[in-house]
C-alpha positions as a Python dict, from the first residue, in 0.01 Angstrom:
ca = {
    (1, 'E'): (0, 0, 0),
    (2, 'M'): (284, 238, 94),
    (3, 'L'): (447, 196, -248),
    (4, 'K'): (123, 254, -434),
    (5, 'E'): (59, 564, -237),
    (6, 'N'): (413, 711, -265),
    (7, 'T'): (548, 596, -601),
    (8, 'Y'): (423, 575, -958),
    (9, 'Y'): (375, 210, -881),
    (10, 'D'): (347, 58, -1229),
    (11, 'A'): (655, 245, -1342),
    (12, 'F'): (842, 143, -1031),
    (13, 'I'): (759, -224, -1084),
    (14, 'K'): (875, -195, -1450),
    (15, 'Y'): (1197, -24, -1328),
    (16, 'L'): (1264, -312, -1094),
    (17, 'S'): (1187, -574, -1368),
    (18, 'I'): (1406, -411, -1630),
    (19, 'S'): (1683, -364, -1379),
    (20, 'Y'): (1687, -732, -1299),
    (21, 'L'): (1680, -828, -1671),
    (22, 'M'): (1951, -586, -1768),
    (23, 'G'): (2185, -711, -1494),
    (24, 'D'): (2357, -378, -1404),
    (25, 'P'): (2584, -431, -1099),
    (26, 'D'): (2619, -54, -1060),
    (27, 'D'): (2251, 48, -1033),
    (28, 'L'): (2031, 129, -731),
    (29, 'R'): (1987, -244, -648),
    (30, 'G'): (2347, -342, -715),
    (31, 'N'): (2536, -46, -570),
    (32, 'Y'): (2292, 216, -436),
    (33, 'N'): (2376, 405, -752),
    (34, 'N'): (2290, 557, -1089),
    (35, 'T'): (1926, 624, -1039),
    (36, 'Y'): (1747, 961, -1011),
    (37, 'V'): (1436, 975, -794),
    (38, 'Y'): (1206, 1259, -895),
    (39, 'F'): (915, 1361, -676),
    (40, 'I'): (638, 1465, -907),
    (41, 'P'): (335, 1654, -774),
    (42, 'Y'): (33, 1421, -785),
    (43, 'E'): (-278, 1554, -614),
    (44, 'D'): (-374, 1742, -299),
    (45, 'G'): (-13, 1860, -250),
    (46, 'I'): (120, 1500, -242),
    (47, 'S'): (413, 1407, -457),
    (48, 'K'): (498, 1057, -578),
    (49, 'A'): (840, 922, -652),
    (50, 'Y'): (938, 829, -1012),
    (51, 'F'): (1258, 629, -1067),
    (52, 'I'): (1483, 717, -1367),
    (53, 'P'): (1788, 502, -1432),
    (54, 'T'): (2106, 659, -1563),
    (55, 'D'): (2468, 559, -1654),
    (56, 'H'): (2380, 199, -1744),
    (57, 'D'): (2704, 122, -1927),
    (58, 'R'): (2746, -222, -1762),
    (59, 'V'): (2430, -396, -1874),
    (60, 'L'): (2369, -701, -2082),
    (61, 'G'): (2713, -850, -1988),
    (62, 'Q'): (2923, -542, -2063),
    (63, 'T'): (3187, -492, -1794),
    (64, 'G'): (3335, -158, -1888),
    (65, 'D'): (3675, -193, -1728),
    (66, 'E'): (3846, -452, -1517),
    (67, 'G'): (3642, -535, -1207),
    (68, 'G'): (3319, -464, -1392),
    (69, 'N'): (3184, -814, -1323),
    (70, 'P'): (3139, -822, -940),
    (71, 'T'): (2893, -1113, -944),
    (72, 'G'): (3147, -1329, -1121),
    (73, 'H'): (2890, -1430, -1389),
    (74, 'H'): (2785, -1097, -1542),
    (75, 'S'): (2458, -1106, -1337),
    (76, 'T'): (2330, -1387, -1551),
    (77, 'L'): (2276, -1623, -1260),
    (78, 'N'): (2098, -1388, -1018),
    (79, 'N'): (1742, -1472, -936),
    (80, 'P'): (1483, -1195, -919),
    (81, 'F'): (1490, -1168, -543),
    (82, 'D'): (1865, -1169, -490),
    (83, 'N'): (1998, -896, -261),
    (84, 'N'): (2359, -946, -379),
    (85, 'T'): (2366, -828, -741),
    (86, 'G'): (2658, -582, -757),
    (87, 'Y'): (2938, -393, -593),
    (88, 'C'): (2777, -327, -254),
    (89, 'N'): (2779, -697, -177),
    (90, 'V'): (2448, -731, 10),
    (91, 'N'): (2192, -464, -48),
    (92, 'T'): (2016, -369, 272),
    (93, 'M'): (1814, -70, 138),
    (94, 'P'): (1472, -72, 302),
    (95, 'L'): (1308, 6, -33),
    (96, 'F'): (1416, -336, -164),
    (97, 'E'): (1391, -528, 167),
    (98, 'K'): (1031, -427, 204),
    (99, 'S'): (933, -478, -155),
    (100, 'I'): (1113, -764, -341),
    (101, 'F'): (1371, -926, -117),
    (102, 'E'): (1303, -1236, 83),
    (103, 'N'): (1079, -1087, 343),
    (104, 'G'): (924, -828, 112),
    (105, 'N'): (564, -769, 36),
    (106, 'D'): (402, -1069, -140),
    (107, 'N'): (180, -848, -356),
    (108, 'V'): (472, -641, -477),
    (109, 'K'): (681, -953, -543),
    (110, 'E'): (387, -1101, -742),
    (111, 'D'): (348, -777, -951),
    (112, 'Y'): (726, -778, -1008),
    (113, 'I'): (736, -1135, -1142),
    (114, 'K'): (430, -1061, -1360),
    (115, 'S'): (615, -760, -1500),
    (116, 'I'): (931, -970, -1577),
    (117, 'N'): (715, -1239, -1741),
    (118, 'S'): (534, -972, -1953),
    (119, 'I'): (861, -815, -2076),
    (120, 'I'): (992, -1156, -2177),
    (121, 'K'): (655, -1274, -2328),
    (122, 'N'): (624, -957, -2537),
    (123, 'G'): (970, -1008, -2684),
    (124, 'W'): (1137, -708, -2522),
    (125, 'F'): (1422, -931, -2403),
    (126, 'D'): (1479, -1104, -2736),
    (127, 'I'): (1812, -1086, -2913),
    (128, 'E'): (1647, -1034, -3250),
    (129, 'K'): (1457, -733, -3120),
    (130, 'F'): (1764, -599, -2961),
    (131, 'I'): (1963, -624, -3282),
    (132, 'S'): (1674, -459, -3482),
    (133, 'Y'): (1666, -157, -3239),
    (134, 'Y'): (2041, -148, -3214),
    (135, 'L'): (2072, -119, -3596),
    (136, 'I'): (1815, 161, -3609),
    (137, 'A'): (2004, 357, -3345),
    (138, 'S'): (2340, 276, -3496),
    (139, 'N'): (2221, 395, -3842),
    (140, 'H'): (2064, 703, -3698),
    (141, 'F'): (2372, 814, -3508),
    (142, 'S'): (2649, 670, -3737),
    (143, 'D'): (2762, 1013, -3851),
    (144, 'K'): (2778, 1147, -3494),
    (145, 'I'): (2956, 869, -3301),
    (146, 'V'): (3239, 629, -3350),
    (147, 'L'): (3208, 298, -3171),
    (148, 'S'): (3503, 164, -2972),
    (149, 'D'): (3693, -131, -3139),
    (150, 'K'): (3603, -352, -2845),
    (151, 'F'): (3238, -336, -2951),
    (152, 'T'): (3314, -409, -3317),
    (153, 'N'): (3267, -729, -3515),
    (154, 'E'): (3197, -777, -3882),
    (155, 'D'): (2822, -827, -3829),
    (156, 'I'): (2672, -528, -3658),
    (157, 'K'): (2943, -338, -3476),
    (158, 'F'): (2859, -483, -3141),
    (159, 'S'): (2993, -755, -2917),
    (160, 'L'): (2749, -1028, -3004),
    (161, 'K'): (2952, -1326, -3089),
    (162, 'E'): (3294, -1285, -2925),
    (163, 'N'): (3281, -1401, -2562),
    (164, 'N'): (3068, -1681, -2433),
    (165, 'D'): (3246, -1737, -2101),
    (166, 'I'): (3009, -1592, -1838),
    (167, 'Y'): (3292, -1616, -1577),
    (168, 'S'): (3537, -1397, -1779),
    (169, 'N'): (3596, -1036, -1679),
    (170, 'E'): (3578, -926, -2043),
    (171, 'N'): (3260, -810, -2209),
    (172, 'L'): (3020, -1097, -2239),
    (173, 'S'): (2847, -1135, -2578),
    (174, 'V'): (2499, -985, -2565),
    (175, 'D'): (2338, -1294, -2719),
    (176, 'I'): (2506, -1513, -2459),
    (177, 'Y'): (2400, -1281, -2178),
    (178, 'I'): (2034, -1285, -2283),
    (179, 'A'): (2029, -1661, -2349),
    (180, 'T'): (2194, -1737, -2010),
    (181, 'K'): (1973, -1494, -1817),
    (182, 'L'): (1655, -1636, -1976),
    (183, 'K'): (1771, -1993, -1908),
    (184, 'N'): (1850, -1918, -1547),
    (185, 'Y'): (1517, -1733, -1496),
    (186, 'S'): (1329, -2020, -1653),
    (187, 'E'): (1506, -2263, -1416),
    (188, 'Y'): (1429, -2037, -1123),
    (189, 'K'): (1060, -2025, -1208),
    (190, 'S'): (1052, -2404, -1245),
    (191, 'K'): (1204, -2455, -897),
    (192, 'D'): (984, -2183, -745),
    (193, 'S'): (667, -2349, -873),
    (194, 'E'): (756, -2691, -728),
}
């Protein structure tokens, strides 16, 4: 109830879901970091919190520099309720403890899982969709940016087929990240439903 009264709840649940799927060890969940919280006037002088992620350069298996893989598996093996997903070791933030961590609110946890399932079901975590949107953005901005060599291959100028070792500290291939994350999530759901 508190979250519904004080946040833009649906957007907050989507934020949590996308954060889990993207696997950023340096975000609000992984490192108390890289998220703006805006309080937007709602009604009767009440403001609600709206979460806006920023600086997500370590998502989808990208490590940035050495040490950019604190989970040791590019966040591919985290389950949706893990409180150890990044640099801060164990997240003890009350926002997460009271919402999605082990002793969190069952209704919030259920909405969170439904949101993750919806994102996956609707193809928003699909490598082909990722490639299609990446190519649109790449073509649109090709005269304004130059991609680093470490993100270049002959196919689409992105690290898609180079590294499949999830325990490596180098950038993990995006296709391997997505496939491993989806496999792990599917296995988690199977165990959870037993």
